[in-house]
Structures are given as C-alpha cells and as structure tokens.
PyMOL CGO cylinders between C-alpha atoms (Angstrom):
from pymol import cmd
from pymol.cgo import CYLINDER

trace = [
    CYLINDER, -15.96, 9.13, -14.77, -15.28, 11.99, -17.04, 0.3, 1, 1, 1, 1, 1, 1,
    CYLINDER, -15.28, 11.99, -17.04, -15.76, 11.52, -20.95, 0.3, 1, 1, 1, 1, 1, 1,
    CYLINDER, -15.76, 11.52, -20.95, -12.73, 13.19, -22.75, 0.3, 1, 1, 1, 1, 1, 1,
    CYLINDER, -12.73, 13.19, -22.75, -12.91, 13.35, -26.60, 0.3, 1, 1, 1, 1, 1, 1,
    CYLINDER, -12.91, 13.35, -26.60, -10.05, 13.43, -28.92, 0.3, 1, 1, 1, 1, 1, 1,
    CYLINDER, -10.05, 13.43, -28.92, -9.77, 14.95, -32.41, 0.3, 1, 1, 1, 1, 1, 1,
    CYLINDER, -9.77, 14.95, -32.41, -10.00, 11.22, -33.90, 0.3, 1, 1, 1, 1, 1, 1,
    CYLINDER, -10.00, 11.22, -33.90, -13.64, 10.62, -32.66, 0.3, 1, 1, 1, 1, 1, 1,
    CYLINDER, -13.64, 10.62, -32.66, -12.31, 8.20, -29.59, 0.3, 1, 1, 1, 1, 1, 1,
    CYLINDER, -12.31, 8.20, -29.59, -14.10, 9.28, -26.48, 0.3, 1, 1, 1, 1, 1, 1,
    CYLINDER, -14.10, 9.28, -26.48, -12.08, 7.22, -23.70, 0.3, 1, 1, 1, 1, 1, 1,
    CYLINDER, -12.08, 7.22, -23.70, -13.41, 7.37, -20.05, 0.3, 1, 1, 1, 1, 1, 1,
    CYLINDER, -13.41, 7.37, -20.05, -11.23, 8.70, -17.31, 0.3, 1, 1, 1, 1, 1, 1,
    CYLINDER, -11.23, 8.70, -17.31, -11.92, 7.54, -14.00, 0.3, 1, 1, 1, 1, 1, 1,
    CYLINDER, -11.92, 7.54, -14.00, -9.96, 9.17, -11.48, 0.3, 1, 1, 1, 1, 1, 1,
    CYLINDER, -9.96, 9.17, -11.48, -9.98, 7.01, -8.13, 0.3, 1, 1, 1, 1, 1, 1,
    CYLINDER, -9.98, 7.01, -8.13, -8.77, 9.17, -4.84, 0.3, 1, 1, 1, 1, 1, 1,
    CYLINDER, -8.77, 9.17, -4.84, -7.03, 6.24, -2.83, 0.3, 1, 1, 1, 1, 1, 1,
    CYLINDER, -7.03, 6.24, -2.83, -4.86, 7.80, -0.49, 0.3, 1, 1, 1, 1, 1, 1,
    CYLINDER, -4.86, 7.80, -0.49, -5.91, 11.38, 2.31, 0.3, 1, 1, 1, 1, 1, 1,
    CYLINDER, -5.91, 11.38, 2.31, -2.57, 12.84, 0.88, 0.3, 1, 1, 1, 1, 1, 1,
    CYLINDER, -2.57, 12.84, 0.88, -3.84, 13.81, -1.98, 0.3, 1, 1, 1, 1, 1, 1,
    CYLINDER, -3.84, 13.81, -1.98, -6.36, 16.34, -0.33, 0.3, 1, 1, 1, 1, 1, 1,
    CYLINDER, -6.36, 16.34, -0.33, -3.24, 18.87, -0.11, 0.3, 1, 1, 1, 1, 1, 1,
    CYLINDER, -3.24, 18.87, -0.11, -3.61, 18.99, -3.69, 0.3, 1, 1, 1, 1, 1, 1,
    CYLINDER, -3.61, 18.99, -3.69, -7.15, 19.90, -4.52, 0.3, 1, 1, 1, 1, 1, 1,
    CYLINDER, -7.15, 19.90, -4.52, -6.51, 20.16, -8.12, 0.3, 1, 1, 1, 1, 1, 1,
    CYLINDER, -6.51, 20.16, -8.12, -4.92, 16.78, -8.55, 0.3, 1, 1, 1, 1, 1, 1,
    CYLINDER, -4.92, 16.78, -8.55, -7.99, 15.08, -10.16, 0.3, 1, 1, 1, 1, 1, 1,
    CYLINDER, -7.99, 15.08, -10.16, -8.60, 18.05, -12.64, 0.3, 1, 1, 1, 1, 1, 1,
    CYLINDER, -8.60, 18.05, -12.64, -4.79, 17.77, -13.69, 0.3, 1, 1, 1, 1, 1, 1,
    CYLINDER, -4.79, 17.77, -13.69, -5.07, 13.97, -14.45, 0.3, 1, 1, 1, 1, 1, 1,
    CYLINDER, -5.07, 13.97, -14.45, -8.41, 14.77, -16.40, 0.3, 1, 1, 1, 1, 1, 1,
    CYLINDER, -8.41, 14.77, -16.40, -7.11, 17.57, -18.45, 0.3, 1, 1, 1, 1, 1, 1,
    CYLINDER, -7.11, 17.57, -18.45, -3.64, 15.53, -19.00, 0.3, 1, 1, 1, 1, 1, 1,
    CYLINDER, -3.64, 15.53, -19.00, -5.82, 12.26, -20.46, 0.3, 1, 1, 1, 1, 1, 1,
    CYLINDER, -5.82, 12.26, -20.46, -7.75, 14.53, -22.41, 0.3, 1, 1, 1, 1, 1, 1,
    CYLINDER, -7.75, 14.53, -22.41, -5.03, 16.31, -23.78, 0.3, 1, 1, 1, 1, 1, 1,
    CYLINDER, -5.03, 16.31, -23.78, -3.15, 13.13, -24.53, 0.3, 1, 1, 1, 1, 1, 1,
    CYLINDER, -3.15, 13.13, -24.53, -6.31, 11.70, -26.24, 0.3, 1, 1, 1, 1, 1, 1,
    CYLINDER, -6.31, 11.70, -26.24, -6.56, 14.39, -28.59, 0.3, 1, 1, 1, 1, 1, 1,
    CYLINDER, -6.56, 14.39, -28.59, -3.29, 13.89, -30.36, 0.3, 1, 1, 1, 1, 1, 1,
    CYLINDER, -3.29, 13.89, -30.36, -2.95, 10.13, -30.04, 0.3, 1, 1, 1, 1, 1, 1,
    CYLINDER, -2.95, 10.13, -30.04, -4.57, 7.30, -31.80, 0.3, 1, 1, 1, 1, 1, 1,
    CYLINDER, -4.57, 7.30, -31.80, -7.00, 5.31, -29.76, 0.3, 1, 1, 1, 1, 1, 1,
    CYLINDER, -7.00, 5.31, -29.76, -9.59, 2.67, -30.24, 0.3, 1, 1, 1, 1, 1, 1,
    CYLINDER, -9.59, 2.67, -30.24, -13.44, 4.00, -30.83, 0.3, 1, 1, 1, 1, 1, 1,
    CYLINDER, -13.44, 4.00, -30.83, -14.35, 3.94, -27.07, 0.3, 1, 1, 1, 1, 1, 1,
    CYLINDER, -14.35, 3.94, -27.07, -11.76, 3.02, -24.25, 0.3, 1, 1, 1, 1, 1, 1,
    CYLINDER, -11.76, 3.02, -24.25, -11.67, 3.46, -20.67, 0.3, 1, 1, 1, 1, 1, 1,
    CYLINDER, -11.67, 3.46, -20.67, -8.87, 4.37, -18.25, 0.3, 1, 1, 1, 1, 1, 1,
    CYLINDER, -8.87, 4.37, -18.25, -8.67, 4.47, -14.31, 0.3, 1, 1, 1, 1, 1, 1,
    CYLINDER, -8.67, 4.47, -14.31, -5.69, 6.49, -12.55, 0.3, 1, 1, 1, 1, 1, 1,
    CYLINDER, -5.69, 6.49, -12.55, -5.48, 5.38, -9.01, 0.3, 1, 1, 1, 1, 1, 1,
    CYLINDER, -5.48, 5.38, -9.01, -4.20, 8.49, -6.73, 0.3, 1, 1, 1, 1, 1, 1,
    CYLINDER, -4.20, 8.49, -6.73, -2.16, 6.47, -4.12, 0.3, 1, 1, 1, 1, 1, 1,
    CYLINDER, -2.16, 6.47, -4.12, 0.28, 6.82, -1.50, 0.3, 1, 1, 1, 1, 1, 1,
    CYLINDER, 0.28, 6.82, -1.50, 3.96, 5.05, -1.30, 0.3, 1, 1, 1, 1, 1, 1,
    CYLINDER, 3.96, 5.05, -1.30, 3.09, 2.26, 0.64, 0.3, 1, 1, 1, 1, 1, 1,
    CYLINDER, 3.09, 2.26, 0.64, 0.45, 0.94, -1.88, 0.3, 1, 1, 1, 1, 1, 1,
    CYLINDER, 0.45, 0.94, -1.88, 2.66, 1.90, -4.83, 0.3, 1, 1, 1, 1, 1, 1,
    CYLINDER, 2.66, 1.90, -4.83, 5.54, 0.01, -3.38, 0.3, 1, 1, 1, 1, 1, 1,
    CYLINDER, 5.54, 0.01, -3.38, 3.38, -3.12, -2.74, 0.3, 1, 1, 1, 1, 1, 1,
    CYLINDER, 3.38, -3.12, -2.74, 2.28, -3.08, -6.38, 0.3, 1, 1, 1, 1, 1, 1,
    CYLINDER, 2.28, -3.08, -6.38, 5.65, -2.47, -7.67, 0.3, 1, 1, 1, 1, 1, 1,
    CYLINDER, 5.65, -2.47, -7.67, 7.16, -5.39, -5.39, 0.3, 1, 1, 1, 1, 1, 1,
    CYLINDER, 7.16, -5.39, -5.39, 4.28, -7.96, -6.57, 0.3, 1, 1, 1, 1, 1, 1,
    CYLINDER, 4.28, -7.96, -6.57, 4.26, -6.81, -10.16, 0.3, 1, 1, 1, 1, 1, 1,
    CYLINDER, 4.26, -6.81, -10.16, 8.03, -5.81, -11.25, 0.3, 1, 1, 1, 1, 1, 1,
    CYLINDER, 8.03, -5.81, -11.25, 9.78, -7.46, -8.03, 0.3, 1, 1, 1, 1, 1, 1,
    CYLINDER, 9.78, -7.46, -8.03, 11.21, -4.12, -7.16, 0.3, 1, 1, 1, 1, 1, 1,
    CYLINDER, 11.21, -4.12, -7.16, 10.37, -3.79, -3.42, 0.3, 1, 1, 1, 1, 1, 1,
    CYLINDER, 10.37, -3.79, -3.42, 10.63, 0.44, -3.40, 0.3, 1, 1, 1, 1, 1, 1,
    CYLINDER, 10.63, 0.44, -3.40, 7.88, 2.90, -4.41, 0.3, 1, 1, 1, 1, 1, 1,
    CYLINDER, 7.88, 2.90, -4.41, 8.08, 4.83, -7.79, 0.3, 1, 1, 1, 1, 1, 1,
    CYLINDER, 8.08, 4.83, -7.79, 6.12, 7.75, -9.23, 0.3, 1, 1, 1, 1, 1, 1,
    CYLINDER, 6.12, 7.75, -9.23, 3.86, 5.92, -11.54, 0.3, 1, 1, 1, 1, 1, 1,
    CYLINDER, 3.86, 5.92, -11.54, 2.98, 2.56, -12.61, 0.3, 1, 1, 1, 1, 1, 1,
    CYLINDER, 2.98, 2.56, -12.61, 0.86, 1.36, -15.41, 0.3, 1, 1, 1, 1, 1, 1,
    CYLINDER, 0.86, 1.36, -15.41, -0.95, -1.54, -16.01, 0.3, 1, 1, 1, 1, 1, 1,
    CYLINDER, -0.95, -1.54, -16.01, -2.15, -1.86, -19.68, 0.3, 1, 1, 1, 1, 1, 1,
    CYLINDER, -2.15, -1.86, -19.68, -5.04, -3.85, -19.68, 0.3, 1, 1, 1, 1, 1, 1,
    CYLINDER, -5.04, -3.85, -19.68, -5.31, -7.05, -22.08, 0.3, 1, 1, 1, 1, 1, 1,
    CYLINDER, -5.31, -7.05, -22.08, -8.69, -7.29, -23.48, 0.3, 1, 1, 1, 1, 1, 1,
    CYLINDER, -8.69, -7.29, -23.48, -9.87, -4.92, -26.45, 0.3, 1, 1, 1, 1, 1, 1,
    CYLINDER, -9.87, -4.92, -26.45, -13.28, -3.85, -26.46, 0.3, 1, 1, 1, 1, 1, 1,
    CYLINDER, -13.28, -3.85, -26.46, -16.08, -5.90, -27.94, 0.3, 1, 1, 1, 1, 1, 1,
    CYLINDER, -16.08, -5.90, -27.94, -19.62, -6.28, -28.94, 0.3, 1, 1, 1, 1, 1, 1,
    CYLINDER, -19.62, -6.28, -28.94, -19.98, -2.69, -27.50, 0.3, 1, 1, 1, 1, 1, 1,
    CYLINDER, -19.98, -2.69, -27.50, -18.02, -2.77, -25.06, 0.3, 1, 1, 1, 1, 1, 1,
    CYLINDER, -18.02, -2.77, -25.06, -15.42, 0.07, -24.53, 0.3, 1, 1, 1, 1, 1, 1,
    CYLINDER, -15.42, 0.07, -24.53, -11.73, -0.78, -24.76, 0.3, 1, 1, 1, 1, 1, 1,
    CYLINDER, -11.73, -0.78, -24.76, -10.13, -0.88, -21.31, 0.3, 1, 1, 1, 1, 1, 1,
    CYLINDER, -10.13, -0.88, -21.31, -7.07, 0.77, -22.15, 0.3, 1, 1, 1, 1, 1, 1,
    CYLINDER, -7.07, 0.77, -22.15, -5.83, 0.15, -18.32, 0.3, 1, 1, 1, 1, 1, 1,
    CYLINDER, -5.83, 0.15, -18.32, -4.63, 1.74, -14.93, 0.3, 1, 1, 1, 1, 1, 1,
    CYLINDER, -4.63, 1.74, -14.93, -2.19, 4.09, -13.93, 0.3, 1, 1, 1, 1, 1, 1,
    CYLINDER, -2.19, 4.09, -13.93, -1.37, 4.98, -10.54, 0.3, 1, 1, 1, 1, 1, 1,
    CYLINDER, -1.37, 4.98, -10.54, 0.63, 7.23, -9.12, 0.3, 1, 1, 1, 1, 1, 1,
    CYLINDER, 0.63, 7.23, -9.12, 2.41, 7.52, -5.48, 0.3, 1, 1, 1, 1, 1, 1,
    CYLINDER, 2.41, 7.52, -5.48, 1.87, 10.82, -3.83, 0.3, 1, 1, 1, 1, 1, 1,
    CYLINDER, 1.87, 10.82, -3.83, 4.88, 11.21, -1.74, 0.3, 1, 1, 1, 1, 1, 1,
    CYLINDER, 4.88, 11.21, -1.74, 7.30, 10.10, -4.62, 0.3, 1, 1, 1, 1, 1, 1,
    CYLINDER, 7.30, 10.10, -4.62, 5.65, 12.67, -6.63, 0.3, 1, 1, 1, 1, 1, 1,
    CYLINDER, 5.65, 12.67, -6.63, 5.59, 15.09, -4.08, 0.3, 1, 1, 1, 1, 1, 1,
    CYLINDER, 5.59, 15.09, -4.08, 9.44, 14.44, -3.10, 0.3, 1, 1, 1, 1, 1, 1,
    CYLINDER, 9.44, 14.44, -3.10, 10.37, 14.32, -7.08, 0.3, 1, 1, 1, 1, 1, 1,
    CYLINDER, 10.37, 14.32, -7.08, 8.66, 17.99, -7.91, 0.3, 1, 1, 1, 1, 1, 1,
    CYLINDER, 8.66, 17.99, -7.91, 10.43, 19.51, -4.93, 0.3, 1, 1, 1, 1, 1, 1,
    CYLINDER, 10.43, 19.51, -4.93, 14.05, 17.76, -5.72, 0.3, 1, 1, 1, 1, 1, 1,
    CYLINDER, 14.05, 17.76, -5.72, 13.66, 19.32, -9.41, 0.3, 1, 1, 1, 1, 1, 1,
    CYLINDER, 13.66, 19.32, -9.41, 12.34, 22.43, -8.01, 0.3, 1, 1, 1, 1, 1, 1,
    CYLINDER, 12.34, 22.43, -8.01, 8.98, 22.41, -10.53, 0.3, 1, 1, 1, 1, 1, 1,
    CYLINDER, 8.98, 22.41, -10.53, 5.30, 23.07, -9.57, 0.3, 1, 1, 1, 1, 1, 1,
    CYLINDER, 5.30, 23.07, -9.57, 3.38, 19.82, -8.05, 0.3, 1, 1, 1, 1, 1, 1,
    CYLINDER, 3.38, 19.82, -8.05, 0.68, 20.91, -10.97, 0.3, 1, 1, 1, 1, 1, 1,
    CYLINDER, 0.68, 20.91, -10.97, 3.38, 20.02, -13.61, 0.3, 1, 1, 1, 1, 1, 1,
    CYLINDER, 3.38, 20.02, -13.61, 5.19, 17.16, -12.53, 0.3, 1, 1, 1, 1, 1, 1,
    CYLINDER, 5.19, 17.16, -12.53, 1.35, 15.21, -11.78, 0.3, 1, 1, 1, 1, 1, 1,
    CYLINDER, 1.35, 15.21, -11.78, 0.87, 16.41, -15.33, 0.3, 1, 1, 1, 1, 1, 1,
    CYLINDER, 0.87, 16.41, -15.33, 3.70, 14.80, -16.75, 0.3, 1, 1, 1, 1, 1, 1,
    CYLINDER, 3.70, 14.80, -16.75, 3.22, 11.59, -14.80, 0.3, 1, 1, 1, 1, 1, 1,
    CYLINDER, 3.22, 11.59, -14.80, 0.09, 11.35, -15.93, 0.3, 1, 1, 1, 1, 1, 1,
    CYLINDER, 0.09, 11.35, -15.93, 0.89, 11.68, -19.46, 0.3, 1, 1, 1, 1, 1, 1,
    CYLINDER, 0.89, 11.68, -19.46, 3.78, 9.16, -19.25, 0.3, 1, 1, 1, 1, 1, 1,
    CYLINDER, 3.78, 9.16, -19.25, 1.62, 6.62, -17.54, 0.3, 1, 1, 1, 1, 1, 1,
    CYLINDER, 1.62, 6.62, -17.54, -0.88, 7.19, -20.88, 0.3, 1, 1, 1, 1, 1, 1,
    CYLINDER, -0.88, 7.19, -20.88, 1.69, 6.60, -23.01, 0.3, 1, 1, 1, 1, 1, 1,
    CYLINDER, 1.69, 6.60, -23.01, 2.86, 3.11, -21.71, 0.3, 1, 1, 1, 1, 1, 1,
    CYLINDER, 2.86, 3.11, -21.71, -0.80, 2.04, -21.37, 0.3, 1, 1, 1, 1, 1, 1,
    CYLINDER, -0.80, 2.04, -21.37, -0.50, 2.62, -25.30, 0.3, 1, 1, 1, 1, 1, 1,
    CYLINDER, -0.50, 2.62, -25.30, 2.15, 0.56, -25.81, 0.3, 1, 1, 1, 1, 1, 1,
    CYLINDER, 2.15, 0.56, -25.81, 4.89, 3.23, -25.81, 0.3, 1, 1, 1, 1, 1, 1,
    CYLINDER, 4.89, 3.23, -25.81, 8.13, 2.43, -23.59, 0.3, 1, 1, 1, 1, 1, 1,
    CYLINDER, 8.13, 2.43, -23.59, 11.70, 3.68, -22.97, 0.3, 1, 1, 1, 1, 1, 1,
    CYLINDER, 11.70, 3.68, -22.97, 13.62, 0.25, -23.14, 0.3, 1, 1, 1, 1, 1, 1,
    CYLINDER, 13.62, 0.25, -23.14, 16.16, 1.68, -26.41, 0.3, 1, 1, 1, 1, 1, 1,
    CYLINDER, 16.16, 1.68, -26.41, 17.47, 5.18, -26.88, 0.3, 1, 1, 1, 1, 1, 1,
    CYLINDER, 17.47, 5.18, -26.88, 15.04, 5.47, -29.80, 0.3, 1, 1, 1, 1, 1, 1,
    CYLINDER, 15.04, 5.47, -29.80, 11.99, 4.53, -28.33, 0.3, 1, 1, 1, 1, 1, 1,
    CYLINDER, 11.99, 4.53, -28.33, 12.45, 6.95, -25.30, 0.3, 1, 1, 1, 1, 1, 1,
    CYLINDER, 12.45, 6.95, -25.30, 13.53, 9.68, -27.92, 0.3, 1, 1, 1, 1, 1, 1,
    CYLINDER, 13.53, 9.68, -27.92, 9.99, 8.88, -29.34, 0.3, 1, 1, 1, 1, 1, 1,
    CYLINDER, 9.99, 8.88, -29.34, 8.29, 8.75, -25.92, 0.3, 1, 1, 1, 1, 1, 1,
    CYLINDER, 8.29, 8.75, -25.92, 9.90, 12.03, -24.62, 0.3, 1, 1, 1, 1, 1, 1,
    CYLINDER, 9.90, 12.03, -24.62, 8.78, 13.80, -27.92, 0.3, 1, 1, 1, 1, 1, 1,
    CYLINDER, 8.78, 13.80, -27.92, 5.45, 13.23, -27.61, 0.3, 1, 1, 1, 1, 1, 1,
    CYLINDER, 5.45, 13.23, -27.61, 5.62, 14.06, -24.02, 0.3, 1, 1, 1, 1, 1, 1,
    CYLINDER, 5.62, 14.06, -24.02, 6.81, 17.25, -24.56, 0.3, 1, 1, 1, 1, 1, 1,
    CYLINDER, 6.81, 17.25, -24.56, 3.96, 17.94, -27.53, 0.3, 1, 1, 1, 1, 1, 1,
    CYLINDER, 3.96, 17.94, -27.53, 1.27, 17.21, -25.25, 0.3, 1, 1, 1, 1, 1, 1,
    CYLINDER, 1.27, 17.21, -25.25, 2.42, 19.01, -22.00, 0.3, 1, 1, 1, 1, 1, 1,
    CYLINDER, 2.42, 19.01, -22.00, 3.11, 21.86, -24.28, 0.3, 1, 1, 1, 1, 1, 1,
    CYLINDER, 3.11, 21.86, -24.28, -0.52, 21.95, -24.97, 0.3, 1, 1, 1, 1, 1, 1,
    CYLINDER, -0.52, 21.95, -24.97, -0.83, 21.98, -21.02, 0.3, 1, 1, 1, 1, 1, 1,
    CYLINDER, -0.83, 21.98, -21.02, 1.35, 25.05, -20.72, 0.3, 1, 1, 1, 1, 1, 1,
    CYLINDER, 1.35, 25.05, -20.72, 3.50, 22.44, -18.63, 0.3, 1, 1, 1, 1, 1, 1,
    CYLINDER, 3.50, 22.44, -18.63, 7.27, 23.01, -19.60, 0.3, 1, 1, 1, 1, 1, 1,
    CYLINDER, 7.27, 23.01, -19.60, 9.58, 20.63, -20.89, 0.3, 1, 1, 1, 1, 1, 1,
    CYLINDER, 9.58, 20.63, -20.89, 9.96, 18.28, -18.06, 0.3, 1, 1, 1, 1, 1, 1,
    CYLINDER, 9.96, 18.28, -18.06, 13.25, 16.99, -20.09, 0.3, 1, 1, 1, 1, 1, 1,
    CYLINDER, 13.25, 16.99, -20.09, 15.34, 20.17, -20.71, 0.3, 1, 1, 1, 1, 1, 1,
    CYLINDER, 15.34, 20.17, -20.71, 18.40, 20.61, -18.55, 0.3, 1, 1, 1, 1, 1, 1,
]
cmd.load_cgo(trace, "trace")
C-alpha cells in the first residue's frame, strides 16, 4: 500500500493489485495508478483517512463482475464499487474498489490513438470519481464529472480525453 496525501489533509491508502499477467507488458501501470489517485485526492474533498483498492484485471474478470453486479454480460474498461461503510473508531473509511480490464483499456487506447498510460490515468480518475459519488447519468452530472477529470488529468500532463 502506498499512502498519498491531499491538500485537505486526507491520506487515502491506495492499494494496487495486479491480477492479470497481461499488465506486465505495461510495467509503469502501478505508478500511473498511484499518481492518478494521489492527484485526484489533492483536488477533492475526502474523509480524514480513506482506503481505495485498484485491481488491474483482464477482460474475463471484468466481464464476470459486470455480469454479476450490473447484469451486463460484456467486459468494460473500468468498474467502480463504492464502499458502503464509513470508517469509525480510528478505522479508515473504505472508499471502495476500482477494477480495470487490460484488454479493453489497450483496445480503446489504440482505437483512439492515445498512449496507454494516458488512457489508464483517465480510467483511474474516472473510477475514483465514481467512488466519491460522481456520475454521468444526466448531462449536467456528466459535464461536472468531465470538468473534474480534465482538471485532474491536466495536472498529470494527460491531454483532455473529451476533446474532439
């Protein structure tokens, strides 16, 4: 686990678990995930302490999760599972889990002519925002979420993923 701190004093612990061997082809992935979580934490109001787990998985794993929890029998790029329990008695608040599918992430990055690292950073930020309650169910909510993504990603030197 790596502790990352934000300007508001929160220090979410970000645990990255590499579940699929495919991620070995992108060895900087763990660092990209940690940086994206850290930058997000610097700009967003968080509990005094918190924990987030990021699982780097494959399409088969994400497809099974998507089928089980969303009744959608296909893989997707990122799934977020916000936690339902707040921290108490000195226990850090569990923010939730983010699961990212390697093959879908790689396929989308190639199709959009983006570096894998940039697309991965975007998916991590997107998933993290979902853990904090942001969504894109309405145009206004999507606009707000995209503005935050742009701001966070700009600080990571990642071009606007919503441009063009």
